[in-house]
C-alpha beads as a LAMMPS data file, in Angstrom:
LAMMPS data file: protein, C-alpha beads

377 atoms
376 bonds

1 atom types
1 bond types

-500.0 500.0 xlo xhi
-500.0 500.0 ylo yhi
-500.0 500.0 zlo zhi

Masses

1 110.0

Atoms # bond

1 1 1 0.000 0.000 0.000
2 1 1 1.285 3.413 -0.959
3 1 1 0.431 6.261 1.416
4 1 1 1.254 9.638 -0.074
5 1 1 2.372 12.287 2.394
6 1 1 1.446 15.780 1.218
7 1 1 4.403 17.541 2.783
8 1 1 4.108 21.033 4.221
9 1 1 6.569 23.641 3.037
10 1 1 6.821 25.026 6.579
11 1 1 5.949 23.894 10.114
12 1 1 2.355 25.127 10.047
13 1 1 -0.030 24.606 12.950
14 1 1 -3.528 23.241 13.315
15 1 1 -5.335 22.649 16.604
16 1 1 -8.443 20.622 17.462
17 1 1 -10.097 21.323 20.825
18 1 1 -12.774 18.917 22.070
19 1 1 -15.337 20.254 24.548
20 1 1 -18.141 18.624 26.514
21 1 1 -21.645 20.061 26.735
22 1 1 -23.169 20.271 30.214
23 1 1 -26.540 21.343 31.512
24 1 1 -26.486 24.721 33.219
25 1 1 -28.479 23.471 36.217
26 1 1 -27.650 19.786 36.800
27 1 1 -24.103 19.976 35.360
28 1 1 -24.646 16.571 33.770
29 1 1 -23.787 15.982 30.120
30 1 1 -26.425 16.933 27.556
31 1 1 -26.831 15.683 23.984
32 1 1 -27.137 19.128 22.428
33 1 1 -24.356 19.078 19.835
34 1 1 -26.692 19.047 16.824
35 1 1 -28.826 21.908 18.176
36 1 1 -25.705 23.891 19.011
37 1 1 -24.221 23.338 15.554
38 1 1 -27.502 24.366 13.901
39 1 1 -27.612 27.582 15.926
40 1 1 -23.922 28.523 15.829
41 1 1 -22.987 27.318 12.347
42 1 1 -24.724 30.050 10.307
43 1 1 -23.106 32.714 12.496
44 1 1 -19.565 31.488 11.899
45 1 1 -17.344 32.926 9.186
46 1 1 -15.984 29.372 8.838
47 1 1 -18.754 26.946 9.867
48 1 1 -16.516 24.016 8.941
49 1 1 -14.454 24.819 12.023
50 1 1 -17.162 23.489 14.330
51 1 1 -17.466 19.704 14.351
52 1 1 -19.735 17.126 15.933
53 1 1 -18.049 14.019 17.322
54 1 1 -18.806 10.413 18.302
55 1 1 -21.227 11.360 21.057
56 1 1 -23.880 14.053 20.926
57 1 1 -22.544 15.579 24.142
58 1 1 -19.401 16.812 22.365
59 1 1 -18.340 19.525 19.956
60 1 1 -14.908 20.238 18.559
61 1 1 -13.547 23.586 17.427
62 1 1 -10.671 23.490 14.961
63 1 1 -8.370 26.018 13.338
64 1 1 -7.513 26.605 9.761
65 1 1 -3.888 26.385 8.674
66 1 1 -1.947 28.687 11.008
67 1 1 1.661 29.839 11.168
68 1 1 2.057 30.811 14.810
69 1 1 0.656 29.750 18.161
70 1 1 -0.958 33.169 18.610
71 1 1 -2.722 32.860 15.262
72 1 1 -4.001 29.383 16.145
73 1 1 -5.307 30.465 19.548
74 1 1 -6.965 33.560 18.073
75 1 1 -8.617 31.339 15.461
76 1 1 -9.952 28.958 18.123
77 1 1 -11.185 31.644 20.475
78 1 1 -12.978 33.502 17.685
79 1 1 -14.915 30.356 16.810
80 1 1 -15.458 29.461 20.440
81 1 1 -16.847 32.884 21.282
82 1 1 -19.618 32.457 18.709
83 1 1 -20.268 28.886 19.833
84 1 1 -20.467 29.990 23.456
85 1 1 -23.004 32.687 22.573
86 1 1 -25.194 30.040 20.958
87 1 1 -24.680 27.692 23.905
88 1 1 -25.842 30.428 26.272
89 1 1 -29.095 30.658 24.314
90 1 1 -29.566 26.910 24.742
91 1 1 -28.770 27.076 28.470
92 1 1 -25.756 24.837 27.884
93 1 1 -22.189 25.337 29.083
94 1 1 -18.923 24.187 27.519
95 1 1 -16.522 22.175 29.663
96 1 1 -12.850 21.637 28.832
97 1 1 -11.614 18.533 30.657
98 1 1 -10.395 15.043 29.874
99 1 1 -13.504 13.450 31.406
100 1 1 -16.759 14.375 33.107
101 1 1 -16.640 13.827 36.884
102 1 1 -19.933 11.994 37.344
103 1 1 -21.781 11.365 34.045
104 1 1 -23.216 7.913 33.307
105 1 1 -21.871 6.529 30.038
106 1 1 -25.002 4.431 29.443
107 1 1 -27.167 7.562 29.110
108 1 1 -25.180 9.106 26.255
109 1 1 -26.434 9.305 22.671
110 1 1 -24.414 8.563 19.550
111 1 1 -24.046 11.016 16.706
112 1 1 -25.574 9.645 13.525
113 1 1 -23.084 8.424 10.949
114 1 1 -21.865 5.139 9.528
115 1 1 -18.302 5.525 10.817
116 1 1 -19.429 6.017 14.407
117 1 1 -21.942 3.172 14.210
118 1 1 -19.240 0.815 12.953
119 1 1 -16.879 1.886 15.738
120 1 1 -19.447 1.099 18.434
121 1 1 -20.535 -2.093 16.710
122 1 1 -16.962 -3.326 16.860
123 1 1 -15.793 -2.004 20.223
124 1 1 -19.092 -2.412 22.127
125 1 1 -18.805 -1.646 25.872
126 1 1 -15.401 -0.001 25.623
127 1 1 -16.499 2.199 22.744
128 1 1 -19.581 3.370 24.639
129 1 1 -17.357 4.259 27.594
130 1 1 -15.506 6.964 25.675
131 1 1 -16.701 9.996 27.651
132 1 1 -13.327 11.631 27.084
133 1 1 -12.035 14.808 25.477
134 1 1 -8.617 15.980 24.346
135 1 1 -6.584 18.536 22.424
136 1 1 -4.858 17.554 19.185
137 1 1 -2.024 19.584 17.666
138 1 1 -0.954 19.235 14.022
139 1 1 2.494 20.427 12.952
140 1 1 3.421 20.564 9.280
141 1 1 6.301 18.326 8.241
142 1 1 8.402 19.193 5.167
143 1 1 9.511 15.668 4.299
144 1 1 7.803 12.301 4.554
145 1 1 10.896 10.345 5.562
146 1 1 11.473 12.531 8.625
147 1 1 8.037 11.899 10.123
148 1 1 8.668 8.512 11.722
149 1 1 11.979 9.388 13.422
150 1 1 10.385 12.521 14.897
151 1 1 7.378 10.552 16.173
152 1 1 9.668 8.012 17.838
153 1 1 11.638 10.757 19.555
154 1 1 8.533 12.684 20.625
155 1 1 7.628 9.738 22.834
156 1 1 10.468 10.723 25.181
157 1 1 8.438 13.806 26.166
158 1 1 5.057 12.077 26.236
159 1 1 4.828 12.178 30.056
160 1 1 5.611 15.892 30.175
161 1 1 2.634 16.814 27.981
162 1 1 0.288 14.376 29.687
163 1 1 1.252 15.519 33.181
164 1 1 0.835 19.190 32.277
165 1 1 -2.586 18.680 30.688
166 1 1 -3.982 15.976 33.007
167 1 1 -7.612 16.867 33.705
168 1 1 -9.553 13.627 34.222
169 1 1 -9.159 12.487 37.834
170 1 1 -12.837 11.614 38.352
171 1 1 -14.942 8.994 36.606
172 1 1 -18.579 8.025 37.221
173 1 1 -18.626 9.864 40.538
174 1 1 -15.401 8.387 41.875
175 1 1 -11.861 9.689 42.285
176 1 1 -9.891 7.242 40.156
177 1 1 -6.565 7.965 41.848
178 1 1 -5.240 8.927 38.412
179 1 1 -4.450 12.400 37.126
180 1 1 -5.468 11.347 33.607
181 1 1 -7.978 8.530 33.547
182 1 1 -8.677 9.530 29.939
183 1 1 -5.246 8.386 28.760
184 1 1 -5.844 4.858 30.005
185 1 1 -9.499 4.712 28.950
186 1 1 -8.743 5.683 25.369
187 1 1 -6.047 3.073 24.886
188 1 1 -8.649 0.327 25.372
189 1 1 -9.825 0.856 21.797
190 1 1 -8.045 -1.609 19.495
191 1 1 -6.363 1.018 17.304
192 1 1 -5.685 3.637 20.007
193 1 1 -2.884 4.209 22.503
194 1 1 0.841 4.461 21.985
195 1 1 1.972 4.334 18.365
196 1 1 4.042 1.585 16.925
197 1 1 7.407 2.979 15.910
198 1 1 8.938 2.519 12.482
199 1 1 12.370 3.252 11.097
200 1 1 11.068 3.945 7.607
201 1 1 7.914 5.211 5.934
202 1 1 7.677 1.972 3.955
203 1 1 7.495 -0.018 7.197
204 1 1 4.596 2.199 8.275
205 1 1 2.895 1.637 4.907
206 1 1 3.272 -2.106 5.354
207 1 1 1.691 -1.947 8.812
208 1 1 -1.312 -0.006 7.500
209 1 1 -1.642 -2.406 4.579
210 1 1 -1.597 -5.410 6.907
211 1 1 -4.147 -3.845 9.261
212 1 1 -6.402 -3.051 6.327
213 1 1 -6.103 -6.554 4.901
214 1 1 -6.939 -8.171 8.229
215 1 1 -9.914 -5.889 8.857
216 1 1 -8.467 -4.029 11.826
217 1 1 -8.988 -0.697 10.054
218 1 1 -10.812 0.528 6.992
219 1 1 -8.689 3.636 6.498
220 1 1 -6.108 5.871 8.159
221 1 1 -8.987 7.594 9.976
222 1 1 -9.284 4.461 12.130
223 1 1 -5.684 4.754 13.340
224 1 1 -6.158 6.544 16.666
225 1 1 -2.598 6.504 18.032
226 1 1 -1.575 9.122 20.580
227 1 1 0.927 10.466 18.048
228 1 1 0.355 9.740 14.385
229 1 1 1.047 11.015 10.884
230 1 1 -1.792 12.745 9.037
231 1 1 -0.628 12.092 5.464
232 1 1 -3.488 13.922 3.731
233 1 1 -2.644 17.091 5.664
234 1 1 1.130 16.757 5.594
235 1 1 1.311 16.947 9.372
236 1 1 2.386 15.095 12.446
237 1 1 -0.591 14.940 14.830
238 1 1 0.064 15.028 18.591
239 1 1 -2.977 13.692 20.509
240 1 1 -1.518 13.198 23.990
241 1 1 -3.132 16.067 25.900
242 1 1 -6.269 15.837 28.011
243 1 1 -9.003 18.408 27.474
244 1 1 -8.069 21.951 28.496
245 1 1 -10.168 24.528 30.360
246 1 1 -7.943 27.596 30.119
247 1 1 -6.915 29.447 26.951
248 1 1 -3.528 30.435 28.381
249 1 1 -2.759 26.804 29.229
250 1 1 -3.918 25.761 25.781
251 1 1 -1.518 28.219 24.141
252 1 1 1.315 26.966 26.365
253 1 1 0.726 23.332 25.429
254 1 1 0.425 24.132 21.722
255 1 1 3.681 26.087 21.882
256 1 1 5.452 23.207 23.594
257 1 1 4.305 20.716 20.949
258 1 1 5.200 23.086 18.113
259 1 1 8.686 23.679 19.487
260 1 1 9.319 19.999 20.180
261 1 1 8.436 18.912 16.658
262 1 1 10.386 21.699 14.958
263 1 1 13.405 21.146 17.198
264 1 1 13.522 17.403 16.583
265 1 1 13.102 17.836 12.842
266 1 1 15.914 20.395 12.710
267 1 1 18.223 18.146 14.696
268 1 1 17.448 15.251 12.370
269 1 1 18.273 17.363 9.321
270 1 1 21.537 18.383 10.988
271 1 1 22.548 14.724 11.117
272 1 1 21.891 14.108 14.802
273 1 1 20.604 10.748 15.998
274 1 1 17.434 11.622 17.838
275 1 1 16.907 10.329 21.393
276 1 1 14.464 7.465 21.825
277 1 1 13.372 5.144 24.617
278 1 1 12.704 1.408 24.602
279 1 1 8.972 0.642 24.243
280 1 1 8.637 -0.596 27.820
281 1 1 9.975 2.710 29.144
282 1 1 7.610 4.724 26.950
283 1 1 4.710 2.645 28.230
284 1 1 5.820 2.996 31.843
285 1 1 6.274 6.757 31.519
286 1 1 2.768 7.097 30.071
287 1 1 1.348 5.149 33.006
288 1 1 3.317 7.166 35.567
289 1 1 2.169 10.471 34.075
290 1 1 -1.432 9.257 33.934
291 1 1 -1.266 8.047 37.519
292 1 1 0.749 10.762 39.249
293 1 1 0.520 13.753 36.893
294 1 1 3.004 16.489 37.787
295 1 1 4.293 14.363 40.678
296 1 1 5.452 11.622 38.296
297 1 1 9.047 10.442 38.333
298 1 1 9.889 9.536 34.748
299 1 1 12.566 7.367 33.151
300 1 1 14.956 9.471 31.105
301 1 1 17.081 7.041 29.103
302 1 1 18.164 3.462 28.515
303 1 1 20.467 3.741 31.552
304 1 1 17.295 3.934 33.660
305 1 1 18.053 7.354 35.092
306 1 1 14.942 8.873 36.655
307 1 1 13.819 12.398 37.477
308 1 1 10.758 14.297 38.653
309 1 1 8.905 15.319 35.497
310 1 1 8.715 18.998 36.508
311 1 1 12.471 19.184 37.046
312 1 1 13.108 17.705 33.625
313 1 1 10.553 20.092 32.182
314 1 1 12.595 23.077 33.375
315 1 1 15.603 21.927 31.373
316 1 1 13.429 21.127 28.365
317 1 1 11.953 24.627 28.313
318 1 1 15.397 26.198 28.520
319 1 1 16.617 24.107 25.596
320 1 1 13.585 24.980 23.482
321 1 1 13.647 28.737 24.132
322 1 1 15.745 29.586 21.029
323 1 1 13.341 27.492 18.930
324 1 1 10.358 29.336 20.419
325 1 1 12.024 32.647 19.631
326 1 1 12.334 31.664 15.970
327 1 1 8.716 30.482 15.875
328 1 1 7.393 33.602 17.568
329 1 1 5.999 31.799 20.609
330 1 1 8.545 32.556 23.322
331 1 1 5.932 34.042 25.677
332 1 1 3.608 31.089 25.203
333 1 1 6.397 28.582 25.808
334 1 1 7.502 30.455 28.908
335 1 1 3.965 30.174 30.306
336 1 1 4.323 26.368 30.421
337 1 1 6.324 26.950 33.608
338 1 1 3.278 28.618 35.190
339 1 1 1.242 25.405 35.170
340 1 1 3.033 23.406 37.922
341 1 1 2.840 26.171 40.584
342 1 1 -0.866 26.645 39.874
343 1 1 -1.445 22.925 39.614
344 1 1 -2.736 20.914 36.683
345 1 1 -6.461 20.844 36.071
346 1 1 -6.595 17.450 37.798
347 1 1 -5.030 18.940 40.914
348 1 1 -7.322 21.965 40.803
349 1 1 -10.389 19.755 40.416
350 1 1 -9.388 17.720 43.444
351 1 1 -8.891 20.881 45.475
352 1 1 -12.389 22.041 44.571
353 1 1 -13.863 18.652 45.484
354 1 1 -12.064 18.672 48.835
355 1 1 -13.271 22.203 49.539
356 1 1 -16.900 21.248 48.787
357 1 1 -17.101 17.982 50.760
358 1 1 -16.708 15.867 47.627
359 1 1 -19.393 17.670 45.613
360 1 1 -18.581 16.942 41.969
361 1 1 -21.178 19.423 40.708
362 1 1 -18.901 22.070 42.190
363 1 1 -16.025 20.575 40.218
364 1 1 -17.933 20.951 36.946
365 1 1 -18.829 24.516 37.960
366 1 1 -15.153 25.319 38.463
367 1 1 -14.016 23.830 35.150
368 1 1 -16.772 25.623 33.239
369 1 1 -15.923 28.905 34.947
370 1 1 -12.212 28.566 34.157
371 1 1 -13.021 28.440 30.465
372 1 1 -15.406 31.380 30.613
373 1 1 -12.951 33.470 32.616
374 1 1 -10.044 32.700 30.287
375 1 1 -12.195 33.905 27.388
376 1 1 -12.980 37.121 29.247
377 1 1 -16.657 36.273 29.756

Bonds

1 1 1 2
2 1 2 3
3 1 3 4
4 1 4 5
5 1 5 6
6 1 6 7
7 1 7 8
8 1 8 9
9 1 9 10
10 1 10 11
11 1 11 12
12 1 12 13
13 1 13 14
14 1 14 15
15 1 15 16
16 1 16 17
17 1 17 18
18 1 18 19
19 1 19 20
20 1 20 21
21 1 21 22
22 1 22 23
23 1 23 24
24 1 24 25
25 1 25 26
26 1 26 27
27 1 27 28
28 1 28 29
29 1 29 30
30 1 30 31
31 1 31 32
32 1 32 33
33 1 33 34
34 1 34 35
35 1 35 36
36 1 36 37
37 1 37 38
38 1 38 39
39 1 39 40
40 1 40 41
41 1 41 42
42 1 42 43
43 1 43 44
44 1 44 45
45 1 45 46
46 1 46 47
47 1 47 48
48 1 48 49
49 1 49 50
50 1 50 51
51 1 51 52
52 1 52 53
53 1 53 54
54 1 54 55
55 1 55 56
56 1 56 57
57 1 57 58
58 1 58 59
59 1 59 60
60 1 60 61
61 1 61 62
62 1 62 63
63 1 63 64
64 1 64 65
65 1 65 66
66 1 66 67
67 1 67 68
68 1 68 69
69 1 69 70
70 1 70 71
71 1 71 72
72 1 72 73
73 1 73 74
74 1 74 75
75 1 75 76
76 1 76 77
77 1 77 78
78 1 78 79
79 1 79 80
80 1 80 81
81 1 81 82
82 1 82 83
83 1 83 84
84 1 84 85
85 1 85 86
86 1 86 87
87 1 87 88
88 1 88 89
89 1 89 90
90 1 90 91
91 1 91 92
92 1 92 93
93 1 93 94
94 1 94 95
95 1 95 96
96 1 96 97
97 1 97 98
98 1 98 99
99 1 99 100
100 1 100 101
101 1 101 102
102 1 102 103
103 1 103 104
104 1 104 105
105 1 105 106
106 1 106 107
107 1 107 108
108 1 108 109
109 1 109 110
110 1 110 111
111 1 111 112
112 1 112 113
113 1 113 114
114 1 114 115
115 1 115 116
116 1 116 117
117 1 117 118
118 1 118 119
119 1 119 120
120 1 120 121
121 1 121 122
122 1 122 123
123 1 123 124
124 1 124 125
125 1 125 126
126 1 126 127
127 1 127 128
128 1 128 129
129 1 129 130
130 1 130 131
131 1 131 132
132 1 132 133
133 1 133 134
134 1 134 135
135 1 135 136
136 1 136 137
137 1 137 138
138 1 138 139
139 1 139 140
140 1 140 141
141 1 141 142
142 1 142 143
143 1 143 144
144 1 144 145
145 1 145 146
146 1 146 147
147 1 147 148
148 1 148 149
149 1 149 150
150 1 150 151
151 1 151 152
152 1 152 153
153 1 153 154
154 1 154 155
155 1 155 156
156 1 156 157
157 1 157 158
158 1 158 159
159 1 159 160
160 1 160 161
161 1 161 162
162 1 162 163
163 1 163 164
164 1 164 165
165 1 165 166
166 1 166 167
167 1 167 168
168 1 168 169
169 1 169 170
170 1 170 171
171 1 171 172
172 1 172 173
173 1 173 174
174 1 174 175
175 1 175 176
176 1 176 177
177 1 177 178
178 1 178 179
179 1 179 180
180 1 180 181
181 1 181 182
182 1 182 183
183 1 183 184
184 1 184 185
185 1 185 186
186 1 186 187
187 1 187 188
188 1 188 189
189 1 189 190
190 1 190 191
191 1 191 192
192 1 192 193
193 1 193 194
194 1 194 195
195 1 195 196
196 1 196 197
197 1 197 198
198 1 198 199
199 1 199 200
200 1 200 201
201 1 201 202
202 1 202 203
203 1 203 204
204 1 204 205
205 1 205 206
206 1 206 207
207 1 207 208
208 1 208 209
209 1 209 210
210 1 210 211
211 1 211 212
212 1 212 213
213 1 213 214
214 1 214 215
215 1 215 216
216 1 216 217
217 1 217 218
218 1 218 219
219 1 219 220
220 1 220 221
221 1 221 222
222 1 222 223
223 1 223 224
224 1 224 225
225 1 225 226
226 1 226 227
227 1 227 228
228 1 228 229
229 1 229 230
230 1 230 231
231 1 231 232
232 1 232 233
233 1 233 234
234 1 234 235
235 1 235 236
236 1 236 237
237 1 237 238
238 1 238 239
239 1 239 240
240 1 240 241
241 1 241 242
242 1 242 243
243 1 243 244
244 1 244 245
245 1 245 246
246 1 246 247
247 1 247 248
248 1 248 249
249 1 249 250
250 1 250 251
251 1 251 252
252 1 252 253
253 1 253 254
254 1 254 255
255 1 255 256
256 1 256 257
257 1 257 258
258 1 258 259
259 1 259 260
260 1 260 261
261 1 261 262
262 1 262 263
263 1 263 264
264 1 264 265
265 1 265 266
266 1 266 267
267 1 267 268
268 1 268 269
269 1 269 270
270 1 270 271
271 1 271 272
272 1 272 273
273 1 273 274
274 1 274 275
275 1 275 276
276 1 276 277
277 1 277 278
278 1 278 279
279 1 279 280
280 1 280 281
281 1 281 282
282 1 282 283
283 1 283 284
284 1 284 285
285 1 285 286
286 1 286 287
287 1 287 288
288 1 288 289
289 1 289 290
290 1 290 291
291 1 291 292
292 1 292 293
293 1 293 294
294 1 294 295
295 1 295 296
296 1 296 297
297 1 297 298
298 1 298 299
299 1 299 300
300 1 300 301
301 1 301 302
302 1 302 303
303 1 303 304
304 1 304 305
305 1 305 306
306 1 306 307
307 1 307 308
308 1 308 309
309 1 309 310
310 1 310 311
311 1 311 312
312 1 312 313
313 1 313 314
314 1 314 315
315 1 315 316
316 1 316 317
317 1 317 318
318 1 318 319
319 1 319 320
320 1 320 321
321 1 321 322
322 1 322 323
323 1 323 324
324 1 324 325
325 1 325 326
326 1 326 327
327 1 327 328
328 1 328 329
329 1 329 330
330 1 330 331
331 1 331 332
332 1 332 333
333 1 333 334
334 1 334 335
335 1 335 336
336 1 336 337
337 1 337 338
338 1 338 339
339 1 339 340
340 1 340 341
341 1 341 342
342 1 342 343
343 1 343 344
344 1 344 345
345 1 345 346
346 1 346 347
347 1 347 348
348 1 348 349
349 1 349 350
350 1 350 351
351 1 351 352
352 1 352 353
353 1 353 354
354 1 354 355
355 1 355 356
356 1 356 357
357 1 357 358
358 1 358 359
359 1 359 360
360 1 360 361
361 1 361 362
362 1 362 363
363 1 363 364
364 1 364 365
365 1 365 366
366 1 366 367
367 1 367 368
368 1 368 369
369 1 369 370
370 1 370 371
371 1 371 372
372 1 372 373
373 1 373 374
374 1 374 375
375 1 375 376
376 1 376 377
């Protein structure tokens, strides 16, 4: 199977931001995506930038092709402002988190569409459990044969992005003990989770051909890896982050992904052998970040050196600062360092729950309000 990669001439950006819809009174999920799209769509300059997803309790706002982090965030917030106005008319709020604290999966309604019906038909109970939301960042790649080495090396910083964005500590009314329950829920789908790593593009093509032949997937759209190529767009798609409730944090995470991809690609072009980790270490680091969030101690290399993820993050940000300066996102990258002192969303949610005697409605209130406040509403 030949998979053409439509390379990007420059490291462009695209961002996809999934958001849950919650009732203004009960704070439970509501299946209002179609009504919201009908109301907001005609008001948008680019109605194609508002999507419906697998479940009718979810919408996704996406950017066009952007060149800087600031442009991408401005694009998202412009769309989101119009969507939020329409949501207000419907008495619905938008929630940016990796999971809903207390919703019942069995009450959720599927969006109509053959692709979604086939997914649920195949995955059954696990597919219906997917009350999860994330942020996906696309970065344009100039050459097909550099995509796989960069993906393999990006896995060394997987725990950093997951720990920073972790926002799904509660599930079905219970504290899971995890900072990101979403990360471990999503990997239960047969084509989701950590990517396989390949030394060459042809090896990737062979994998996709084999999975197609054996009926595992019908197309590349069914490949739901945490980091994957998007050949039709000419991008590398980073799907590690939990849902985000704060625009400033969103811009920080997008900047970090943008800088990481551009830095690794430049080092590869310069002839450097990019750092990688054995698969078992990548898997362990993902679990540690999902479990402990910003308190995770991660494995750094094949000599099994370990370090607190926030300490390693400090060095990473320093190394990437010249890259951020070239990309015009130095301020956004610098704001990554503001997340640990404030606490990740998972930590903030737990603080709210503790301060309200375990009331998870108060947690939803706080997450909803963070988004509104960050948008100046």
